[in-house]
C-alpha positions as CSV (number, residue, x, y, z in Angstrom):
1,X,20.4,132.6,-5.6
2,X,19.8,135.5,-3.3
3,X,18.7,134.3,0.2
4,X,18.0,136.7,2.9
5,X,18.2,135.8,6.6
6,X,15.3,137.4,8.3
7,X,15.8,138.8,11.8
8,X,13.9,136.9,14.5
9,X,10.5,138.5,15.0
10,X,8.0,138.1,17.7
11,X,6.0,136.0,15.2
12,X,8.6,133.3,14.5
13,X,10.5,133.3,17.8
14,X,7.4,133.0,20.1
15,X,6.6,129.3,19.3
16,X,10.2,128.4,20.1
17,X,10.1,130.3,23.4
18,X,6.8,128.7,24.3
19,X,8.3,125.2,23.5
20,X,11.4,125.9,25.6
21,X,9.3,127.1,28.5
22,X,7.1,124.0,28.3
23,X,10.2,121.8,28.3
24,X,11.5,123.5,31.4
25,X,8.1,123.1,33.1
26,X,7.9,119.4,32.2
27,X,11.4,118.8,33.5
28,X,10.6,120.5,36.8
29,X,7.3,118.6,37.1
30,X,9.1,115.3,36.5
31,X,11.7,116.2,39.1
32,X,9.0,116.9,41.7
33,X,7.0,113.7,40.8
34,X,10.2,111.7,41.3
35,X,9.9,112.5,45.0
36,X,6.2,111.5,45.3
37,X,4.9,108.2,46.3
38,X,2.1,106.6,44.3
39,X,-1.0,105.4,46.1
40,X,-2.8,103.1,43.7
41,X,-5.5,102.1,46.2
42,X,-7.1,105.5,45.9
43,X,-7.4,105.5,42.1
44,X,-7.9,101.8,41.5
45,X,-11.7,101.9,41.4
46,X,-11.6,104.9,39.1
47,X,-9.1,103.2,36.7
48,X,-11.2,100.0,36.7
49,X,-14.4,101.9,35.9
50,X,-12.8,103.9,33.1
51,X,-11.3,100.7,31.6
52,X,-14.7,98.9,31.8
53,X,-16.1,101.8,29.8
54,X,-13.3,101.4,27.2
55,X,-12.3,105.0,27.7
56,X,-9.4,106.1,25.5
57,X,-6.0,106.3,27.3
58,X,-5.8,110.1,27.0
59,X,-9.1,110.5,28.7
60,X,-8.1,108.3,31.5
61,X,-5.0,110.5,32.0
62,X,-7.1,113.6,32.0
63,X,-9.5,112.1,34.6
64,X,-6.6,111.1,36.8
65,X,-5.1,114.5,36.6
66,X,-8.4,116.2,37.4
67,X,-8.9,113.8,40.3
68,X,-5.5,114.7,41.7
69,X,-6.3,118.4,41.3
70,X,-9.6,117.9,43.2
71,X,-7.9,116.0,46.0
72,X,-5.3,118.8,46.2
73,X,-8.0,121.4,46.6
74,X,-9.7,119.3,49.3
75,X,-6.4,119.0,51.1
76,X,-5.9,122.7,51.0
77,X,-9.4,123.4,52.3
78,X,-8.8,120.9,55.2
79,X,-5.5,122.6,55.9
80,X,-7.0,126.1,55.9
81,X,-9.8,124.9,58.3
82,X,-7.3,122.9,60.4
83,X,-9.2,119.7,59.8
84,X,-7.3,116.5,59.8
85,X,-8.5,113.4,58.0
């Protein structure tokens, strides 16, 4: 049997590089999140409403992420306008 080892090309190495980059980003994100507090009071109403609607778990996570993103944008706008809440 004649087997040939192909050199890594951009085609077959790229998925591995993307995977490794995502792993590094996930590890860094989890490290940062480990230093954050969790304020359930702000998201409790949103969670209850989504659960009442029988939203799938993945959709709930997406909504929570988007809510956090929106709140971050609002905080940045307040910060740039020197408004305190």
